[in-house]
Phi, psi and omega in degrees: 000125182285144178285131173290346182268314184245343181091001184292140181268349179271089176244148180247140175278130180257329186201142175222136175207146181290153175288168181306320188268356173082008186270353185206167175244124170270131179238127169272128184245157176228130179262122186289342181278312181253351180082000182290155171246151180205165182241135172245159179229127182250128180235156168281132176238115183288327179198160176283123176258141177242138178262127175267109186279162183295333178271010171102344180296162175241145176209150177296144178299135178235102184299326179291330175296313180298314180298315178306312183294329180281321175299321179294317175302321189268001180311128174065024176248157189281052181234113186287168182300322183298316178295324178295320182294319174302316177301309183297313179297321180295322176289315177297326177290318174303314179294316183292329178287340185301341181088346180267138172267347175250122185241131174292144179301328179297325179296323176291312175305316179291329179291320180293314178300316181303312181296317180291325182296322182283346187250312185207123185294322182289317176294327177297318181284321182304308186291321180297329179290330176275317179298321183271353177063055178290135184241342177220166180301325178301323176302323179290318177301318180295317182294311180290328178290332182276355179294151187286009177087357183288140183292138180274146180279145175221128180290137175274140176210164181069225185263017181292000000 
């Protein structure tokens, strides 16, 4: 593993431990050349996923992009980082277990919406507004009015 600070390839693992949900290994590393420490994360990858974009392009699946979009939707919501990581892991496992190495971008978007709907109503609407490209207040009204009436999840916090 190359040092992200100096590019040296001789780095040493100082500590390894599983993540809380056991889906990855965190490794603390030390660079013998510059003395910097850094962390790497190792995950099981069942298959290389390719995303089929709406315009026909293909792109390598980017787990970090998925995690960022979920973090943005959940920004300032009462959902801790560990739960966010479990959401991302669940979506990735679902996509990998589908048996297809090529996944439509719509399939990923719908998986995120399903996961967010079960966790936090505000995050669900935030993500939907970007994913569905809402341009006017009427778009929100139509989206919320067209929901199936199923209750949306809201995390309890404080003295609730």
